[in-house]
N, C-alpha and C positions, 0 to 999 in steps of 0.2 A: 502493499498500497503505500508507503514513503517510497520509494522507487516511484513507482506514479506521480505521486505530486513532485519531484522533485521533475520530471519530465514535463509533464504539464505547464510548469512555472520556467523553463526554461524556453518550451518553445510559443507560452502565450511573452517572456520576454523580449523571446526573436523577433515578434512578429510586431510587435511595435506598443503590444497593453503591457500598463502597467498594475500593479499587482496590491491590493490594497483591505484589508480588513472592513466585515460593513461594520456599522455600526455607530459612529459616529463622524466626524467631522473629521477628514484624512488631508486636505493642503489647506494653504492661508489664499491660494492663488484662486480653487473652486471651493464652494461650500457642498458638500453632496450627505447627506442624510441619511441609511437608511436600516429599519427597523421593522418590529421585530426581530434580535437575534438571540435567540432560533426562532425561525418561525412555523407557523400549524395549518394555517388556513392561506394568505397572503402577505409580502412585503409592503412597505408605503418607504415613496425615493423621494425623499426634499431635498431640492434642486437650487443653487441659487437664481437672481432674477436674468446672469446675463447667458445661460443655456436661450439658445432660442427656437433651436432646432434639435433634441437631443432626438436619440435614438436606442435601444434595449437591447439586447442578446443576453442569453442565458446558453449556461454550456453547464452541461455534467463536468464529474471531477476531471472522468477521464476524456472529456473534450466532444464529445458529442453537443449539439445542438439544439436547443427546444425548444420551442412553436410559444410564445405567452401572448396575450394579451392586453398590452398596457391599458388604463383605463385612467386618465388625466382629471382627478378629484376634489383639484384646485390649484390655485396658479403654483405652479411649479413644484405641483408633487401627485407623484401618480403611484396606484395601486397594482397590485401582480401577483394575479392568485397561484399559491402552490398548493396545495390543497393537494390535488393531484400526483402530486409528486410524490418519486417515494424519498422512504428516509438515506440524506443522504449530506454531504457539500457542496453547492453551487458557486459558482458563479458569471456575476450578473453583468455585465458589458455595460459600461453607456458609453456613448458616443455625442459628439455632437460636431459638424464639418466644419460651419462656420467657423467652431471655434481654437478646430485644427485638435480636440480634446478626446481621447481615447484610454479607459483605466475600466479593469475588472476591476469588483470586491465580492471578496468571497462572504457567503453565508450560508447557514445548517438550517437545513429543513427537516424540522420532529417530526 
């Protein structure tokens, strides 16, 4: 399991994706919150106002891309259902081409 995590981390790094832990603000340049972590039915993503064209991608721990349907529930706030996912760790990749931003956040689906 540890080898898979190392391989996935290298794959994300070499593909230009930054890896961060979910659950709080991660950088001073872009404020992003992902909660609750661990999640049961859904996760919320709160983006700062500078994100104008955010896109979301969900990957399993082994790199499989999963279909998600983010729902905007407020200004810069999104709700992503995770109820039907198996228990485990996932990577939520947040992209904004306008800002040239791409970062992966790890969360646990309980």
